[in-house]
N, C-alpha and C positions, 0 to 999 in steps of 0.2 A: 049354437056354440060359437064363441068368438073366433075370428080368424087369427090363427097363430103362425101364418106364413112369414110375417115380419119378425125377424129374430130380435129386434130391438123393441122390447115392451116398455111402455110408460108405467112407472111405479108411483103410487100415491105417496105424498109427503108423510113422513113420520111426525113432523112437527112443523108448524107454520113458519114461513119466512117473515122475519121482522124487517120492515123498511124504516130507516131513520127519517124523522120528519123533515130533515133538512134537504132531502133529495127530491127534486122535481121529477115528474114522469117524463122521460125523454124518449124520442122515437128511436127505433132500431136503425142501424146502418145496414142497408141491403147490398147485395152484390152489385158491382158497377156494370158488369157486362150484361147480366140478366136479372131482372127483378123477379120477385116471387109471383107477382101478378102475371108476368109473361110466362113463367113456367106453368102456372096453374091453367093458363089458357091453352096450353099445348098438350096437356095430359090430364087424365082423370085421377091420377094418383099424385096429388100435389106434393105431399111430403117427400115421397120417394124420388120424384123428378127433381126437386130442389137438391136433394142429397146427391143424386147422380150428376146433375149438371154442375154442381159446385166442385165435384171431383174432376170432371172432364174439362171444365172451363175455369181455371184458377183465377182468382181475383187479381187484377193488376195491382201490384204493390203500391205504385205511385198514387193511383186513384183511391185505393183504400185509405192511405194516410191523408190525402186531401179531404176525403169525406169525414174521417175521424177528427181532423183538426177543425173542420167546419162545425162538426157536432159539439166539440168541446168549447169552441169560441162562442157559440150561440147559447149554450145551456150551462156553462160552467159557473159555479158560484164564486164570485170575486172575493167574498169574505164570509167567514162563518165563525161567530164568536162564542157559540155555546160549547161548554167544556165538559159535557156529559151529565149524567144523572146523579153523580155522587155528591152527597151533601155533608158528609162527615169531614173532620179536619184531616183524617187519614185518607189517602187516595190509592186506588189500584190503577197502575199504568200497564196496559196490555200492549205488547210489542209484536206486531205481525211481521213474519218473515216470508217473503214471496220470491220464489225462483223456480226454475225447472229442477227436477229431482235428481237425476242421475249424475249431473256434473257439478253439483255444489255441496257434496257431502263434507268436504274439508272445511269450507267456509262456515257451514252451519255448525260444525263441531267447535270452531273458534267462537262463534256467537254464543252458543249455549253453555260452553264450559269456561269461557274467559270473559267475554264482554258483559253478558247478563249478570253473572255473579259479582263482577266488579261494580256494576251499576246498582245492584241490590245493596251492596255494602255502603255505597255513597248515599243512596236515597233513603236508607232505613231511618236515620235520625230525623229526617224531615217528615216522617210519617207516610212515606210513599212506598208501596209494595209493587215490585216489578214482577209481571207474569209474562213469560215468553210464549208466544203462540207458534210453536214449531211443528209444522205438519209433514215432517219427513217420514213419519209413520203414524199409524193410528186410524187410517181409513181401511177397513177390512177388505180383503182381497176379492170377496164376492160382491162388493158394492156395485150398484148400478151407476151409470153415468150421472144420473140425477143426484144420487147420494154423494158421489165424489165431489161434484160441483158445489152442492150445498154445504158440504163439510168445510170447504174453503171460504166461500162467500159469507156464510152465516157466522163464521168466526170473525170475519171483518165487521159484521153487524154488531157483534158483541163489543168489539173495540170502539165502534162508533157510539154505542149506547153508554159505555163507561167513560169515554174520554172526549166525545164530541168529534174531534179529529183523531183518527187512529195514529199511533206511533208505528211507522211503517218502514220496513227495510226491503228494498228491491234489489235483487242480484241478477246481473245480466252478463252473458258471455257469448256463446256461439250456438245456442239452441233456442228456438222460438217456442217450443213446447207443443203440447197436444192441442189440436184444434178440433173441438167436437162437431159432429154433424148436426145439421139443423133438426133432423128427425130424432135425434137423441135428446133434444131439449124440450121438456114440457112447456106449454104455453105460459104457465104461471112463473117459470124461471125467466123466460125471454122478456116477459112484461115487467116483472118485478125489478130485474136487474138491468133492463134495457139492453138486452144482449146485442153485441156487435158481431155481425156475421163476418167470419174470417179471422176473428180474434182468437188467440190461444187462451187457455185457462189462465196462464201466468199474466198475459197482457190484460185480461179482464180484471184480475186482482189489482193490477196497476191502475186501471181506469177507475174501478170502484173505490179503491182505498186512497188514491192520490190525485189522479188527473182531474176528475170531475169536481173535486172539492177545493182545488187550489190549496192542497194540504201543506201547511208549513212544517208538519212533523214527519214528512216523508223524506227518506234518504236513499239514494240510488248509488250502487257501487258497480262499476263496470270492470270486469276482469280483462287485463291485457294478456292474451293467451298465446302469443306467438311462440314463446319458449315451450310452453306446455304442449301445444299441438305438434310442434316440431319433434319432440322427443317421446311422444305418447306411443305405446305399443299399438300396433294396428288393430288388435282385437278390441281396443277400447275407443276407437275413433267414433263409433256411432253413439257412444254415451256422452261424448263431449262436443259433437258437432253434428248438425242436421245433415241428412243425406240429400234430401230433395232441394231443388234450386229455389222453389218458392219460399220455403222456411228460411233458407240462408239469406234471401233478399229481405224478408220481413225483419229478421233480427238485426241485420245491418242497418236498415232504415229506422228501426226503433232506437238504436244508439244515436243516430243523427237527429231524430226528432226530439229526443229527450231534453236536449239542451234548450230547445225552444218552448217546451211545455213547462219545465221546472226551472227554478232559479239556479244559478251556477253554484251557490253554496250548498245546494242539495244534491250535487252530483260529484262523485269522486272516482277516478280511474286508478286502479292499483296494479302493481306488478306481482308476479308469483313465478314459481319455477317447479318443474317436474322433479320428483325425488324418488322415483322407483315405485315398487308395488309393496303393499303391506297386507299381510294376512293374519295379523295378531288378533283380530276380532272373530276369526273363524271364517271369514269371507274375504277373498282377495279384493283389494281396492287400490285405486291410484292414489299415491301420496303426493300432496302438493305442499310446498314450503314457501316462506317469505311473506307471512301475513301480519307482521308487526305493525306496519302502517295501516293496513286494513283494520286491525283491531283498535288502534289508537284513534283513528278518525271516526270510526263508527261510535265508539264509546263517547268521544268528545261531542259529536253531534247530538246524540240522544240525551246526554247530560244537560247540554245547553237548552235543548228543546223542552225538556221536562221543567227546567227552572223557569223558562219563559211562560209555559202553559199554566203552571201552578205556583206563581210567585209568592202567594200567601204562605205557603209551606216553608219558604226560606226567608220570611220576614222576621228580622230580629225582634220586632215589636209585637210579634204574635201574642195575643192575649192568653193563649194556652201555654202554660209554662212547660219547660222541656221535660220535666219528670212526668207530667200528665201525658204529654204526647208520646214519650217513650213507652209508658205503661199501656196506653191505648194501642200502640202498635204491637206490643207484646201480646196483649189479649186477643187482638184481631188475628194475629198470626197463629196463635194457638187454636183458634176456633175456625180457621179457614176451612177445614174439612171435618167439621163437627159431626160426630156420630151420636144420634139420638139415643139417650139412655133414660127413658121416661121414668122407670122405677126409681132409680137413684136420684134423678132430678126432683121428682115428686117428694121423696123423703127429705131432701134438703129444704125444700120449700115448707113442708110441714114443720120441720124443726124450727126455722126462723119465725114462723107465725104462731108458735106455741102449741101446735097440735101434736102432742107427744104420746097419745094413747096407744099407738101401735108399736112404740119403741120399748126395748128392754133396757132398764137402767142397770148399769154396772158400777159397783162400788159407790153405793148411795151415801155420800157424806158431803155433798155440795151445799154451800151457803149461797145459793142462787141457781141459775139455770145450768144443768150439766153441759159438758162439752159434747160436740159431735165429732167422732173420729171417722174420717173417710179413709179406708185402707184398701190396698191391693198389692199385687206384685209390682216391682219396678216396671214402668213403661206401659201400664195397662190403661192409662188415660185419665188419671186423677186431675192433672193440671188442666187438660182440655175441658173436663166437666166443670171444674170450679171457675175457669175463665168464662165459659158460656153463662154460668149461673150469675157471676158478677155483672157481666154486661146486661143481662136481662133484668136483674134486680135494680141496677142503677136507673133503668128506664121505668120499670113498673112501680118501684117503691120510692121514687124521687119525692123528697119532702115528707115521706112517711117514716123513714128510718135513716140512721147514719150508717153507711156501709164503708168499712175500712178493710182493705185487703193488702196482704203482704205476700208477694210472689218472689221467692228467693232467686229464681232464674230470670226475673225481670230486672227492673232497675234498682230494687231495694235490696242491696247486698252489703249494707254497712253494719249489720249486726243488730243486736237487741236494743242497744241504746238509741240508735237511729230510728228503729221501728217504733219504740215507745214515744220518742219525741214527736214523730209524725202523727201518731194517734192523739197525743195530748193536744197538738196544734189544731187538729180537725175538730176535736170536742170543744175546745175553747172558742173556735170560730163560730160553731153553731150557737153556743151560749151568748156570745157577743152580738151575733147577727140578730138573735131573737130577744135581745135585751133581758136576759135572765141573769139576775144578780146573786151573789153569794149570800146565804142566810146569816153567815158569821159577820160579814163586814158591811152588808148592804151596798157593796160596790161590785164592779165587774170582777169576775174570777181572774186570779193571777197566781201562777205557780210560785212566784217569788215570795209570796206571803206563806202562811201556814196551810194553804189550800192543798188538799191531797187529791190524788186521782180518784179515790173513792167518793170524795165530796162532789167532784165534777160529774161523775157518772150518775150519782144520786139525783143531781139537779136536772138531768136531761129527761124530758117527758116522753120521748119516743124510743123505739127499740134501737139498740146498738148492735150491729152485725159485724163481727170480726172474722175474716177468712184468712187463714195462714197456710201457705203451700210451699213446699220445697225446703223445709228446715233441714232436711238430712243431706242436702247437697254438700258434697265434699267429705262427708263423714263415712268414708268407705269402710273403715274398720269398726264403726259404731262405738267410738270411744268418747264422744262428747257427753257432757252432763247437761241435759236439756232442762233440768230444774233451775239452772242458772241463766236460762235464756227466755226470750219472749215467746209465748205469753206466760209461761209457768212461773217465772220469777215474780211477776206482779199479779198472779191469779187471784190472790185474796182481795186485791183492790178492784180487779176487773169484774169479778163475778157479781151479778145482781139479778133481780127477777126479770129485767128487760135487756140483759146482755146475752147474746148468742154467739158462741165461739166455735168455728169449724176448723179443724186441723187435719191436714192430710198426712198419711204416714205409710211407709212400707210395712207389710205384714211381718211380725216377729222381729222387728228392729228394736234398737235401743230407744228410739222415740216412741215406738208403739208401746213398749213397756212403761215408759214415763207416763203416757196417757192413761194406762191401766191403773196407775196409782191414784188417779183422780176420778171423780164421778163423771160418767160419760155414757153416751149412746154409741153403738157401733154400727157403721154402715160399710159393707164390703162390696166393691165393684164386682159385678158378674163378668165372666168371660164373654167375648163377642160371639154373638150367634151368627149362623151362616147368612142370615138376612142382613145383619148389620155389616158384616164383612163385604157382602155384595154391594150394598149401598155406598160404602166408603170407596170401594174400587171404582165404581161408576162416577162418583163425585170427583174423585181425584183426577182420573184421566179425562173426564169431561172438561175440567178446568183448563186442560191443555189441548182440548179438542181431539182427543184420542179415544178410540174405542177398542177394547179387547174383544176378540172373537169369543164365541161361546166356550169352545174348548180351552182357550187361554184363561178365561175368567174362572172356569171350573177348576182348573189346576191350582189357581191361587186361592180360591174360596175353600177348596178341600184340603189345603195344606194345614196340618194340625197347628203349626205355629201361628196361623192367622187368627187364632183365638185371642191373641195378645196384640193390642193396638200397635205397640212399638215394632213388632215383627212385621206387621202388614205395612207400616209406613216405610220401613227400610226397603222392603221388596219393591213397593210402588215407586219410590224415589229412584232406586237403582235401575228399575226397568224404564222409567221415563227418560233417563239419560242414555239408555242403551240405543245405539244409533241405527241398528239394522232390523227393520220390521220383519224381514223374512226369517230371522232367527229367534224371534221372541218366544215362540212355542218351545223350542229347544232350550232356551234360556230358562223358562219357567220350570222345566223338568229338572233343572240342576240345583234349584234352591233347596237347602236342607229344611227340616221340620221343627228345629228348636232354635231359640234365639242365639244361644252361644255358638252353635254350629254355623248359623247364618253369618254372625259377625266374624267368625274365624274365616269363613269362605270369602267374605267381602274384603277382609284385611289381607288375606293371602293374595287376592287379585290386585289390590292396591300396591302392595310391596313389589309384586312382579312387574307391574306397569311402571312404577317409579324407578325401580332397579337401582336404588341407592339406600341400602338398609341403614347405613350410618346416619344419614341425614334424616330419614323417616323416624328412626328410633330416637334421635336427639329431640326432634319436635315433640313427639308423644311424651317423652320423659319430662321435658320442661313444662309441658301443659299439665301433666299429672300432679306435679308437686305444687302447683299454684291453686290456692283455695277459691279464687274468684275469676280465674282465667287470665289471659295475657292480652295486653293491648296490641292490636295488629300493627300499629305504626312502629312498634319496637321489634317486630319479629325478625327482620333481616339482621338487625344489629345484634340481637340475642344469639341467633344461630351462628353468626360470624365469630363472635367471641367464644361461644361454647365449643365450637369445632376448631378453635384456634387457627382459623383460616386455612385448615387443611382442605376445605372445599370452598370454592369461590361462590359463596351464597350472595346472590343479588336479587333484585325484585322479580326478575323473570324466573329464577330458580324457585323462589318462594311461591310465586303464582302457580307454577306447575305442581309443586308439592301440595299446596292448598287445594287445588282443583281436584286432585285424585284422592284426597282424604276428607273432602268437604262433606261427604255423606255422613261422617261420624261426628261432625262439628255443628255447633250453632253459634250464633252471636247474640250479644245483648248490649244494650246501650245504657251507660250510667253517666248521667250529667254530661252528655255530649261526647263521651269517649266510647269507642267500640271495643268490646272484649270478645276474644275467642274463647268459647267454652265447649265442653263435650255435650253432645246431643242428649245423652241420658246417662244414668248411673251404670247401666249394663255394660256399655262400651268402656267406660272408665274402669270398672272392676276387671274386665277382661284384659285391658291393656296393662293394668298393674301387674297381672300375673305374667303376661308375655314380656313386658319390657323391664319392669323393676324387680320382679321375682322376690319381693319383700327383702331385698338386700339393704340392710340398715346403713351400711357404710356408703353405698352408692347414693342412697337417698340423702344422707347428710352432705355428701360432696356436692350434689345437685343444689341443695339449699344454700350451701356456702357460695357456690358460683353465682346463684341468682342474687344473693345479698350483695356480693361484690359488684355485680353488673349494675344493679339499681343504684348503688352508692356512687359509682364512677362514670357509667356510660349511658344511662337512660336519658332519653330526650324529654321525659315527662317528670320533672323533679318533684312536684307536689305529690303525684301519685307514687313516685319511687320511694318516698320516705316511709310510707306505710308498708310497702313491700319489703324494705330492708328489715324492718322490725319483725315482720312475719317470718321471713326466711332465716333470720338469726335464731329466732325461738325454735322453729321447726328443725333447724340443723343443730340444735343443742349448743349453739355458740353464745352461751349466756354472758361470758365476760365481754365479748364484743357488743352484745346487746346493751348491757349497762353502760359501757363506755360510750356507745353511740348516743344514748339518751342523755348522757352527762356532757356531751360535746356540743360546740356551737351548731353543728349540723342538725342536731336533734331539737333545736329550739322550736322549729315549726310543727313539731308533733303535737297533735291535739291533746289537751290536758287529760281527757277521759282515756285516750289510748295510752298515754304515758303511765297513768296511774295503774291501769289494768295490767300492762306488761310487767311493771316493776313489782307490783304486789304479788303476781304469780311466781316471782323469783325469790320471794322472801323465805328465809330459813324457817323451817318448821320446828326447830328445837325449842323445848320449853326451858325456862331458866330456874335456877335454884334461889338461894338466899341472896339478898342485895349485897353488892360490893364484895363478892367472892370471885374465885377464878371461873365459876360457872355462871356468873351474872355480872358482867363488867360494864361500866359506864362507857358510852361511845363518844369518841372525840375525833376531830380533824386536826391535823398538825398546823403549825403556824403558816407554812407555805400554802397549804391547801385552803386554809381559812381566808388568806388574802385573795386567793384565786376565786373563791366562791363569791366574795363581795362583788366581783366584776360581772357575774352572771346576770343577765337581764331578769331572769325569773328568781334570783336569789339576792335581791337588794339588801334585805335584812339578814342578820346573822342567825336566823332561825328557819332554815329550810328543812322540810321533811326529808329525812335521809332515805325514806322509801320511795316516795313519789315526786320529790323535789318541789312540792308546792310550798309557797311562802306561808309561814305561820306568824300571825301578829305578835308583837312583843308583849310581855306581861305589863299590866298597869299597876301591879303591886308586887310585893315580895313573893306572893303565891304563884305557883305554876298555873297558867290560864287553862280553861277547859279545852281550848282548841289544840293543845299539844301535850305530849307525854314524853318523858325521858326515853331516849333511844339507848337500849342496852343489848349486849351481845353475849353469845355463848363462848366457851373457851376456843372452839374451832375458828370463830371469826374475831377473836380477840388475841390475847397473848398468854403464853404459859407462865409468864413472870409478871402477873398483874400488879404485884406489890411494888415493883420497881419501874415497870414500863407500861405504856399503852400502845396499841397499834392503830395508826391512822386509818380510819374507815375508807379513805379514798385512795391514798397512795400505797397503803399497806406497810409503810415503814414504821419501825419501832421508834418511839420517842420516850425519853426518860420522864418519870414522874418526879417533880421537885419535892424535896424533903424540907422539913422545918415546920414553922407554925401553920402556914397555909396548907401545905401538903396538896397543892393543886398542880395540874399538868403544866407543861412548859408555857412560858409567857405568850399571851394572845392565841393560845389554842382555842378551838371552837367546840363547845359542848353541843352535841347533836340531839335532835328531837324527832319525833314522828308526829304527824297530824292525827287528829282524833278519828278521821275516816280510816286511816291505815291501822290505827290501834283497834278499831272495831272490826275491820276486815280480818284482823289476825285472831279474832275470837273474843275481843272485848276484855282482854286481860293484859297486864304489863309483864307477864312471864314469858312472852314470846320473843325470840331473838330477832333483832332488827338488821341482821346481816343478810347478804344475798347468797343463795345456794347456787354456785356457778360451776359445780363439777357434775 
């Protein structure tokens, strides 16, 4: 039987230590007073004697640092230019935070809740994902010394593997930290990490992550703690200052030596102050204030270091265009914690490869391959599955198929016209790159001639895979007509024997019903199994180097709500930001078992912490009424104007608000601008009930405010124009919408948008016989006619009265095919049509001249509509050309 008298048992490694190839094998620094060899010669129990002697004969601090400096000077790498193993244009940047534990809770809160979120927002458009390695909890309480040390140092190895030089934050105050005994350290740890006898765990992290490598990405922050220590309650002294003299000397010398080991720009000393005790988390803690400069300097250093380390991601001449980069970032973010769903994945692959024998066809009337409908409840993981599928297929089927994807939560949020245009461009590029010519013209395909989308698809010899996700975003009340949107509006042209279209949808939604009207196969996502939940939990917390204990993990896996991916992701993210490991088990027992109850639970906590319902409600309401989200750069300005400056909203107030509601939010990048959006439709629906309560008057008031804000105060004018139109329409401010489009401000509105908005406002009344009170000719008065000639888009006197597009003049006495007479019903005309006409623009009555000509007043302008508006009105001249503005 093995000897169990020694209470410290060496435990075998659960996984091997990885040593970065840039590290040479360095000798350990041994005690200066007594070497290991000397101790071995005086006792038969070498390990125990070293342990005892090290305790009895403390290492002389001065000699320790002389030896350490000699060690670093002899073995230090002067330069190291490898930047990690990442080969994609998108990069993961891991930021390791090293400090003693009990005295830096406040600073770590600032880092994880302020600095790192701000850094994520800044680096997102450059394709850089920030992962903070915060080890303040996640090491189980029953871990051995070996496991605890490995949890810290192996996390640094992961940083080394990804980034070459780790992005490293070192926090120093008045504690040296835990110094493990030599007999607590297995040989493989002392040799692999070249353990330095007398070094604390925190100092070893400094040495491994910064000192030995001459790391330019390391930043050290030294707390000036005079005020804190002078006012600290006596019972907390041990948590903020070492009791033993040796440790006090070590940490003091560390501060002195740091300026000689690292460059001056990599060290910053900051002030802070004691601000009482705080028990709001359920555990009393010391509250420290005054971290503004700490926050700013840390964020500034990391931002500059990342830009220097990965300059290609910030190069304006990068060959990867911004849309591709943003979409790649979106797909990678969505698949970061991918849950393997082999059955559904396999079904998708069979569909795009034509293996349909196991599928049941619904509504068999397709003129080509049926659609594939991927359905589930909201938040069950459709986007994650499709994002993974797209990434895999782009690699596996490169040059074997054309893969086009539309993720409405990603960068493509400009609507059906934008989506179709992008698809057409991709198809044309393939044809031109492969020198495939049109059979009609024997020339390159060109949509400007009579080439149709159907012709282009027919000419492509390889499969065309179209994946559409997120169409329902913003359609909370299921009121949209999806037959008028991509892909359904162009389905007759898209369908072919080699076109495969996958559309995701929520079960029993308006979109789901639209799909059911077409020939399709149905694929429904299964609920997560216990095994899938367990794997997700492990994967998520492992990425932050945290481990849930068995009881904690079981509490989460066994929660009924965990069957749904979105529920599990909310809990894990909330738990990750929960700062006190000792209360994690208690926290897990408080989570409800349904998504709605969980969201209400988290919302109630957020409102309580923010303690400003007016501000929080304002933010949620303004975000709820926006269809594509809000640009963050405008948020302070928006909130200031909406609250009429009753609350002093500044960047700090906004940062605090955003930090506490961030779990409910997501961001997306569209052509270089960052939009704040809701994380999923579930939280959006819940907040509509809580904040708006379907109050039509309040909703219209909010839209009116937003339209006014974007028209007068927004800093992003090009973006603001489209927002003015949207909010005028949603607020039923139709007169203002038409006036805006007919004003100089509306000149920059894209023609397609102008036409769509105005055509939707057209009166739906049908007309009777020609030139009666029920079918009046439409004119503009003399004054308005002169004004119209000045409009840049109305140089000729034949603008379409509906969409404002110029209509070419007639080349003969006949009315050209391009235009039709504009006529109006009695409501939009006059009750005395035999004597007067009403100007369509200023609405003033004008006399009709009598006599031989019987024409309207001199120089009045007869109005027309273009053939497109005529067709969009039903292809008949019996439709009123006025606007329904009430």
